[in-house]
Every structure is written in structure tokens, then in C-alpha cells.
C-alpha positions in Angstrom: 8.3 -2.3 -29.6 8.3 -2.6 -33.5 6.6 -5.4 -35.4 5.3 -5.0 -39.3 3.1 -8.5 -39.2 2.6 -10.1 -35.8 1.7 -13.7 -35.7 -1.3 -14.7 -33.9 -0.1 -16.1 -30.7 -0.8 -19.9 -29.8 -2.5 -19.7 -26.4 -2.0 -22.8 -25.6 -0.9 -22.0 -21.8 -1.4 -20.0 -19.2 2.1 -18.5 -19.3 1.6 -17.8 -23.3 -2.0 -15.8 -22.0 0.4 -13.7 -19.8 3.5 -13.1 -21.6 0.7 -11.9 -24.2 -0.8 -9.6 -21.8 2.5 -8.1 -20.8 3.4 -7.5 -24.4 0.0 -5.4 -24.4 0.7 -3.9 -21.3 4.1 -2.5 -22.7 2.7 -0.8 -25.3 0.0 0.7 -23.5 1.7 2.4 -21.1 4.1 3.4 -23.9 1.0 5.2 -25.5 -0.5 6.6 -22.5 2.6 8.3 -21.5 2.5 9.6 -25.0 -1.2 10.6 -25.3 -1.1 12.2 -21.9 1.9 14.6 -22.3 3.9 13.0 -19.1 7.1 13.4 -21.1 7.4 15.8 -24.0 6.9 14.5 -27.2 10.0 15.1 -28.7 11.0 12.2 -26.8 9.1 9.2 -28.3 9.6 7.6 -31.4 7.0 6.3 -34.3 7.0 2.6 -34.0 4.8 -0.4 -35.1 2.9 -2.9 -33.4 0.4 -5.3 -34.1 0.3 -3.7 -37.5 -0.5 0.1 -35.9 1.6 3.1 -35.7 2.0 3.3 -31.6 4.6 5.9 -29.9 7.6 4.2 -27.9 9.6 6.6 -25.3 13.1 6.4 -26.2 14.3 7.4 -23.0 16.3 4.3 -21.6 15.5 4.8 -18.2 12.0 5.2 -19.2 12.3 2.0 -21.1 13.8 0.0 -17.8 11.1 1.1 -15.5 8.4 0.4 -17.4 10.3 -3.3 -19.0 10.8 -4.1 -14.8 7.3 -3.1 -14.2 5.8 -4.9 -16.7 7.9 -8.1 -15.6 7.0 -7.9 -12.1 3.2 -7.8 -12.8 3.4 -10.8 -15.2 5.2 -12.9 -12.0 2.8 -11.9 -9.6 -0.1 -13.2 -12.3 1.8 -16.3 -12.7 1.7 -16.5 -8.9 -1.9 -16.3 -9.0 -2.2 -13.9 -6.7 -4.3 -11.4 -8.4 -8.2 -11.3 -7.5 -11.3 -12.2 -9.7 -13.2 -9.8 -7.6 -12.8 -7.1 -5.1 -12.1 -6.2 -2.6 -8.4 -6.2 -2.7 -4.9 -4.9 -1.6 -3.0 -2.5 -4.2 0.3 -2.6 -4.6 3.2 0.1 -6.4 6.1 -0.6 -7.7 8.7 0.3 -5.5 11.6 2.6 -6.8 14.3 4.1 -4.9 17.6 6.0 -6.1 19.1 4.5 -3.0 21.2 1.6 -3.8 20.6 0.1 -0.2 17.1 1.3 0.6 14.7 -2.1 0.9 11.0 -2.4 0.8 9.1 -3.0 3.5 9.1 -6.4 5.2 6.4 -8.8 4.6 4.3 -9.7 7.5 3.9 -13.7 6.8 5.4 -16.3 4.7 6.3 -15.7 1.0 3.4 -17.3 -1.2 3.6 -20.6 -2.9 4.3 -21.4 -6.6 1.9 -23.2 -8.4 3.1 -26.6 -9.2 1.2 -27.1 -12.7 0.4 -24.4 -14.6 -3.1 -24.7 -15.9 -3.5 -25.8 -19.6 -6.3 -24.1 -21.7 -7.8 -26.0 -24.5 -8.4 -23.0 -27.3 -8.3 -22.9 -30.7 -4.6 -23.5 -32.4 -4.5 -19.7 -33.2 -6.4 -16.5 -32.0 -7.2 -13.3 -33.6 -5.5 -11.1 -30.8 -3.2 -9.0 -33.0 -6.3 -7.7 -34.4 -8.1 -7.6 -31.1 -5.2 -5.6 -29.9 -5.4 -3.0 -32.6 -8.8 -2.4 -32.1 -8.1 -2.0 -28.4 -5.1 0.7 -29.2 -7.5 2.9 -31.8 -9.8 3.0 -29.2 -7.9 4.0 -26.1 -6.2 6.7 -27.8 -9.1 9.4 -28.7 -10.7 8.0 -25.4 -7.4 9.5 -23.8 -8.0 12.8 -25.9 -11.5 13.6 -24.1 -9.8 13.1 -20.5 -9.1 16.9 -18.7 -5.5 18.0 -18.8 -3.2 16.7 -16.1 -1.7 19.0 -13.5 1.6 20.6 -14.1 4.6 17.9 -13.4 2.4 15.1 -13.2 4.1 11.7 -12.5 2.7 7.8 -13.5 3.3 4.4 -11.5 1.7 1.0 -12.2 -0.6 -0.6 -9.4 -2.0 -4.2 -9.1 -4.5 -5.5 -6.8 -4.1 -8.8 -5.0 -6.7 -11.3 -3.6 -8.2 -10.6 -0.5 -7.8 -14.1 1.6 -6.5 -15.3 4.2 -2.4 -16.9 3.8 -1.8 -14.4 0.4 1.3 -12.0 1.7 1.7 -9.4 -0.6 5.1 -9.8 -1.7 7.0 -7.2 0.4 10.1 -9.4 0.4 11.5 -10.8 3.6 11.2 -14.7 2.6 13.9 -16.5 0.1 13.6 -15.0 -2.8 11.6 -12.0 -2.1 14.3 -9.9 -0.9 14.3 -7.4 -4.0 10.6 -7.4 -4.8 9.5 -4.4 -6.6 6.2 -3.9 -4.4 5.4 -1.7 -2.1 1.9 -0.6 -0.6 -0.1 1.9 -2.0 -1.5 5.3 -0.6 -4.1 4.7 1.8 -6.3 6.4 -1.0 -5.6 3.7 -3.6 -6.5 1.1 -1.0 -10.0 -0.7 -1.2 -12.2 -1.5 2.5 -10.8 -4.9 3.1 -13.5 -7.4 3.7 -12.1 -9.0 6.7 -12.2 -6.8 10.2 -10.7 -6.9 13.6 -13.5 -8.3 16.2 -13.2 -5.7 19.7 -11.9 -1.8 20.1 -8.4 -1.5 19.2 -6.2 1.5 20.3 -4.7 3.6 16.9 -2.1 5.7 16.9 -2.9 9.2 15.0 -1.0 7.9 12.0 -2.8 4.5 11.4 -6.3 6.6 12.1 -5.1 8.8 9.2 -4.3 6.3 7.1 -7.5 4.4 7.6 -9.3 7.7 7.3 -8.0 8.3 4.1 -8.4 4.9 2.9 -10.2 4.6 -0.9 -10.9 8.1 -0.7 -9.4 8.2 -4.2 -11.2 4.8 -5.7 -14.0 4.9 -8.2 -13.8 7.7 -10.9 -15.9 10.9 -11.2 -16.2 9.7 -14.7 -15.7 6.3 -16.9 -14.9 5.9 -20.3 -15.0 1.5 -21.5 -12.4 1.4 -24.5 -13.4 -1.9 -25.1 -13.7 -5.8 -23.8 -11.9 -8.3 -26.0 -11.7 -12.3 -26.2 -9.4 -14.3 -28.0 -9.1 -18.1 -27.2 -8.1 -18.3 -23.6 -7.4 -14.4 -23.1 -9.9 -12.2 -22.0 -9.7 -8.8 -20.7 -11.6 -5.4 -20.4 -10.2 -2.2 -20.6 -11.9 1.4 -19.3 -9.9 4.8 -18.6 -11.2 6.2 -15.1 -11.0 10.0 -14.1 -10.1 9.8 -10.1 -11.7 12.2 -7.7 -8.0 13.1 -6.6 -7.4 14.7 -10.3 -11.0 16.4 -9.8 -10.5 17.4 -6.6 -6.5 19.0 -7.2 -8.6 20.7 -10.4 -11.1 22.7 -8.2 -8.8 23.6 -5.4 -6.1 25.1 -8.6 -9.2 26.9 -9.9 -9.9 28.2 -6.5 -6.6 29.7 -5.9 -6.3 31.0 -9.5 -9.1 33.2 -8.3 -7.8 34.2 -5.1 -4.7 35.6 -6.8 -6.9 37.4 -9.3 -9.0 39.2 -6.4 -5.7 40.1 -4.7 -3.9 41.6 -7.9 -7.3 43.9 -8.5 -7.3 44.8 -5.0 -4.0 46.5 -5.2 
């Protein structure tokens, strides 16, 4: 991750844009893990990226997970399956300690790879490192204003796919997709699809419960804009959002604590 004087990338192809995004995403994930205390502070080392001081987790398994997750994200971006507008299907990385475990099979054919990667005609170079540096400088203080996370909190990475007919999620089942790292996200993180099913359906209790919970954790109680940046062909918006699920868990914990205090007082 370390770099003392990052050269401005030449964003002359779509692949170069995706590579620049994947590079920044890696730095952002390490930064978030450090600032939100997902792992002990002692597990991070000082590094420099975009001529900006950052923190990098030094645990080999954490680094490998982040590397694989970012690679999976950029792979989906290169397939041009990510949406320009919601609603869409939310996916999270598939991880299992069982080496024989596989993601659930997909219900459709694997997506077609684009024959030609679209080319851009931006300026020869861009000020992308400066833009990333400014974004990190805004991201860190933005996270410091968030409420503390629950104890033993974990993390994951989610992407959204286009809500279009013929676009199958990369769950495996086709040639080259047997080891897909993605699985469907929890119902709470799934947005409502724009397409529906005509007529009446007989739903099992499990399916009914999943649809009832669908999207309940989407939308933040509080959203903090971080930065909107554009450099050549690269355009990105970043914001920090505290979800409803976190707020609800905090309220429940407070209520449980009050109840416990009351019981001790009566005893």
C-alpha cells in the first residue's frame, strides 16, 4: 500500500479506471477498519498512499480477504454489470471455513463478457492522487462523528447489480463461475425489485418472512456526504451512512440495560 509519490494514472481505458478505483477501495477499507475499531489498533501499521498517511492492517488473513474482495468487485465492474440507477440486487462476498462449501447455484446463464472494452479520451494525465488524498482527509473525520459500533462487530463488502432481464448474479453454476466469491445479501439489505410477478403466489413461511424483512435496513438514519470527485474519466461520490439496523440495536441494548438496572435495584 505504501507509496511516497504516486504518479497520476493515465485513464485512457475503462480497465485503467477500474484499476484506479480498486486501488482506492483497498485503502478505504483499511482506513475504515482502523477508524471504526473493527480490529485492535495494534494490528495496524503506518503507511503512506497518495502522499497521505494511512493505516494498514498487518494480519495476513485480513489483507488476503480485502485483496480477494476488491478483486471480485473490480471483476464485476469489468463485466459492466453494476447499475447506474437503483433498484438492484445486493451481493456480499462468499466466505466459508469449509473448503468443500460452494455458493448457491445461479438460476440463469453466466453473463456475457463484453467484446470490446470502451475507451475514453480524457486528458493525458489526471489529478486523481490529489483527489483521493482529499477524499481520505474528509473520510477520517466523518467516521469519528459516528456512534460507536456494537461489541464484536464484523464487516463485509456489498455491491449492487443491474435490475435488468438477462443479467444473472454471479453465484456460480456456469463455466468459470464455480468458485464465485459472491452470495446474496441478507433480506434487510435487498432493495425492492422493479419487476414483479403477475397473479397470486403461494409463499412458504420462510420466503414470506424474507420478503417482509426486505429492505428494512436500507436507508440511513443519518447520512454524511464525504466528497464528490471527478478526474478525467473517473467520477465517484462517497458518503457515510448509519443504517437503521445499527440504531435499532443500540436502542434495544439501552432498553436491556435499563431493565437490568431496575432488577438490581429491586433486589
